[in-house]
PATOR-233899 format. One record per atom (N, C-alpha, C, O): residue number from 1; z, y, x; residue in three letters. Coordinates in steps of 0.1 Angstrom, whole numbers, padded with zeros to 4 digits. Example, Ala and Ser with C-alpha at 12.3 -4.5 7.8 and 13.67 -1.06 7.14 Angstrom:
2
resi|c3|c2|c1|resn
1|0078|-0057|0132|ala
1|0078|-0045|0123|ala
1|0078|-0033|0132|ala
1|0085|-0033|0142|ala
2|0071|-0022|0128|ser
2|0071|-0011|0137|ser
2|0079|0000|0129|ser
2|0080|0011|0134|ser
//
This chain:
74
resi|c3|c2|c1|resn
1|-0187|0134|0012|met
1|-0189|0120|0012|met
1|-0185|0114|-0002|met
1|-0173|0114|-0006|met
2|-0195|0110|-0010|ala
2|-0192|0105|-0023|ala
2|-0194|0090|-0023|ala
2|-0204|0084|-0018|ala
3|-0184|0083|-0028|ile
3|-0184|0069|-0029|ile
3|-0188|0065|-0043|ile
3|-0183|0071|-0053|ile
4|-0198|0056|-0045|pro
4|-0202|0052|-0058|pro
4|-0191|0047|-0067|pro
4|-0182|0040|-0062|pro
5|-0191|0050|-0079|ala
5|-0181|0046|-0089|ala
5|-0178|0031|-0089|ala
5|-0167|0027|-0092|ala
6|-0188|0023|-0087|arg
6|-0186|0009|-0087|arg
6|-0176|0004|-0077|arg
6|-0171|-0007|-0078|arg
7|-0173|0012|-0067|phe
7|-0163|0008|-0057|phe
7|-0150|0014|-0060|phe
7|-0140|0012|-0051|phe
8|-0148|0020|-0071|ala
8|-0135|0026|-0075|ala
8|-0123|0017|-0074|ala
8|-0113|0021|-0068|ala
9|-0124|0004|-0079|pro
9|-0113|-0005|-0077|pro
9|-0109|-0008|-0063|pro
9|-0097|-0009|-0060|pro
10|-0119|-0009|-0054|ile
10|-0116|-0011|-0040|ile
10|-0110|0001|-0033|ile
10|-0100|0000|-0026|ile
11|-0115|0013|-0036|val
11|-0110|0025|-0031|val
11|-0096|0027|-0036|val
11|-0087|0031|-0028|val
12|-0093|0024|-0049|phe
12|-0080|0026|-0054|phe
12|-0070|0016|-0047|phe
12|-0059|0021|-0042|phe
13|-0074|0004|-0045|gly
13|-0065|-0006|-0038|gly
13|-0063|-0002|-0023|gly
13|-0052|-0003|-0018|gly
14|-0073|0003|-0017|ala
14|-0072|0007|-0003|ala
14|-0062|0019|-0002|ala
14|-0053|0019|0007|ala
15|-0064|0029|-0010|leu
15|-0055|0041|-0009|leu
15|-0041|0038|-0013|leu
15|-0032|0042|-0007|leu
16|-0039|0031|-0025|leu
16|-0026|0028|-0029|leu
16|-0018|0020|-0020|leu
16|-0007|0022|-0017|leu
17|-0025|0010|-0014|ser
17|-0018|0001|-0005|ser
17|-0015|0008|0008|ser
17|-0004|0006|0014|ser
18|-0024|0016|0013|ala
18|-0021|0024|0025|ala
18|-0009|0033|0023|ala
18|-0001|0034|0032|ala
19|-0009|0040|0012|ile
19|0002|0050|0010|ile
19|0015|0042|0009|ile
19|0025|0046|0015|ile
20|0016|0031|0001|met
20|0028|0023|-0001|met
20|0033|0017|0012|met
20|0044|0018|0016|met
21|0023|0011|0020|val
21|0027|0005|0032|val
21|0033|0015|0042|val
21|0043|0013|0049|val
22|0026|0027|0043|thr
22|0031|0038|0052|thr
22|0045|0042|0048|thr
22|0054|0043|0057|thr
23|0048|0045|0035|leu
23|0061|0049|0031|leu
23|0072|0038|0032|leu
23|0082|0041|0037|leu
24|0069|0027|0027|val
24|0079|0016|0027|val
24|0082|0011|0042|val
24|0093|0009|0045|val
25|0072|0010|0050|ser
25|0074|0007|0064|ser
25|0083|0017|0071|ser
25|0092|0013|0078|ser
26|0080|0029|0069|ala
26|0088|0040|0075|ala
26|0103|0039|0071|ala
26|0112|0040|0079|ala
27|0105|0037|0058|phe
27|0118|0036|0052|phe
27|0125|0023|0058|phe
27|0137|0025|0062|phe
28|0119|0012|0058|val
28|0125|0000|0063|val
28|0129|0001|0078|val
28|0140|-0003|0082|val
29|0119|0006|0086|ile
29|0122|0007|0100|ile
29|0134|0017|0102|ile
29|0142|0015|0111|ile
30|0134|0028|0095|ala
30|0144|0038|0097|ala
30|0158|0032|0093|ala
30|0168|0034|0100|ala
31|0158|0024|0082|val
31|0171|0018|0078|val
31|0176|0007|0087|val
31|0188|0007|0091|val
32|0167|-0001|0092|thr
32|0171|-0012|0100|thr
32|0172|-0009|0115|thr
32|0181|-0015|0122|thr
33|0164|0000|0120|gln
33|0164|0003|0134|gln
33|0168|0017|0138|gln
33|0171|0020|0149|gln
34|0168|0026|0128|gly
34|0171|0040|0130|gly
34|0159|0047|0136|gly
34|0149|0042|0139|gly
35|0162|0060|0138|phe
35|0151|0069|0145|phe
35|0154|0069|0160|phe
35|0162|0078|0164|phe
36|0148|0061|0167|asp
36|0149|0061|0182|asp
36|0135|0063|0188|asp
36|0126|0066|0181|asp
37|0135|0062|0201|glu
37|0122|0064|0208|glu
37|0111|0054|0205|glu
37|0100|0056|0208|glu
38|0115|0043|0198|his
38|0106|0032|0195|his
38|0102|0032|0180|his
38|0094|0024|0176|his
39|0107|0043|0173|phe
39|0104|0043|0159|phe
39|0089|0043|0155|phe
39|0084|0035|0147|phe
40|0082|0052|0162|val
40|0067|0054|0158|val
40|0060|0041|0162|val
40|0051|0037|0154|val
41|0062|0035|0173|ala
41|0056|0023|0177|ala
41|0059|0011|0167|ala
41|0050|0004|0163|ala
42|0071|0010|0163|ala
42|0075|0000|0154|ala
42|0069|0002|0140|ala
42|0065|-0007|0133|ala
43|0069|0015|0136|trp
43|0063|0019|0123|trp
43|0048|0016|0123|trp
43|0043|0010|0113|trp
44|0041|0019|0133|leu
44|0026|0016|0133|leu
44|0024|0001|0134|leu
44|0014|-0003|0127|leu
45|0032|-0006|0141|arg
45|0030|-0021|0142|arg
45|0033|-0027|0128|arg
45|0026|-0036|0124|arg
46|0043|-0022|0121|ser
46|0046|-0027|0108|ser
46|0035|-0024|0098|ser
46|0031|-0033|0090|ser
47|0029|-0012|0099|cys
47|0018|-0008|0090|cys
47|0006|-0017|0093|cys
47|0000|-0022|0084|cys
48|0003|-0020|0105|ala
48|-0008|-0028|0109|ala
48|-0007|-0042|0105|ala
48|-0017|-0049|0101|ala
49|0005|-0047|0105|leu
49|0008|-0061|0100|leu
49|0008|-0063|0085|leu
49|0004|-0073|0080|leu
50|0013|-0053|0078|thr
50|0015|-0054|0064|thr
50|0003|-0050|0055|thr
50|0001|-0055|0044|thr
51|-0005|-0040|0060|trp
51|-0016|-0035|0052|trp
51|-0026|-0046|0049|trp
51|-0031|-0046|0037|trp
52|-0030|-0055|0058|pro
52|-0039|-0065|0054|pro
52|-0034|-0074|0043|pro
52|-0042|-0081|0036|pro
53|-0021|-0075|0041|val
53|-0016|-0083|0030|val
53|-0015|-0074|0017|val
53|-0019|-0079|0006|val
54|-0011|-0062|0019|ala
54|-0010|-0053|0007|ala
54|-0023|-0049|0001|ala
54|-0024|-0049|-0012|ala
55|-0033|-0047|0008|phe
55|-0046|-0043|0003|phe
55|-0052|-0053|-0007|phe
55|-0055|-0049|-0018|phe
56|-0054|-0065|-0003|pro
56|-0059|-0075|-0013|pro
56|-0050|-0078|-0024|pro
56|-0054|-0080|-0036|pro
57|-0037|-0077|-0022|thr
57|-0027|-0079|-0032|thr
57|-0028|-0069|-0043|thr
57|-0029|-0072|-0055|thr
58|-0028|-0056|-0039|val
58|-0030|-0045|-0049|val
58|-0043|-0046|-0056|val
58|-0044|-0044|-0068|val
59|-0054|-0048|-0049|thr
59|-0067|-0049|-0055|thr
59|-0068|-0060|-0065|thr
59|-0074|-0058|-0075|thr
60|-0062|-0072|-0062|leu
60|-0063|-0083|-0071|leu
60|-0053|-0082|-0083|leu
60|-0056|-0087|-0094|leu
61|-0041|-0076|-0081|val
61|-0031|-0075|-0091|val
61|-0032|-0063|-0100|val
61|-0028|-0064|-0111|val
62|-0039|-0053|-0096|ala
62|-0040|-0040|-0104|ala
62|-0046|-0042|-0118|ala
62|-0040|-0037|-0127|ala
63|-0056|-0050|-0120|pro
63|-0061|-0052|-0133|pro
63|-0051|-0059|-0142|pro
63|-0050|-0055|-0154|pro
64|-0044|-0068|-0137|trp
64|-0034|-0075|-0145|trp
64|-0022|-0066|-0149|trp
64|-0018|-0066|-0160|trp
65|-0018|-0057|-0139|val
65|-0008|-0048|-0142|val
65|-0012|-0037|-0152|val
65|-0004|-0034|-0161|val
66|-0025|-0033|-0151|arg
66|-0030|-0023|-0162|arg
66|-0029|-0030|-0176|arg
66|-0026|-0023|-0185|arg
67|-0033|-0042|-0177|arg
67|-0033|-0049|-0190|arg
67|-0018|-0050|-0194|arg
67|-0015|-0048|-0206|arg
68|-0009|-0054|-0185|leu
68|0005|-0055|-0189|leu
68|0011|-0042|-0194|leu
68|0018|-0041|-0203|leu
69|0007|-0031|-0187|val
69|0012|-0018|-0191|val
69|0007|-0014|-0204|val
69|0014|-0009|-0213|val
70|-0006|-0017|-0207|gly
70|-0012|-0015|-0220|gly
70|-0005|-0023|-0231|gly
70|-0003|-0018|-0242|gly
71|-0001|-0035|-0228|trp
71|0006|-0043|-0238|trp
71|0021|-0038|-0240|trp
71|0025|-0039|-0251|trp
72|0027|-0033|-0230|leu
72|0041|-0028|-0231|leu
72|0043|-0015|-0237|leu
72|0053|-0011|-0242|leu
73|0032|-0006|-0236|thr
73|0033|0007|-0241|thr
73|0026|0009|-0254|thr
73|0018|0001|-0258|thr
74|0030|0019|-0261|val
74|0025|0022|-0275|val
74|0013|0031|-0274|val
74|0007|0035|-0284|val
//
């Protein structure tokens, strides 16, 4: 399955936000609630609630961050 290159920014945003939401949600749930019998359900619910916010945010902010990194680095 090859995705056309013109969709690269959207694919980047989708993958990066999914990875970040998955990791951060697991960490926050583990710290605040611990690993109990409700961990997986709480983790999945957290991912489902936060990914729709993270995906457009990453997709819209990524170009600005790339420019900022270019400006800050030599």
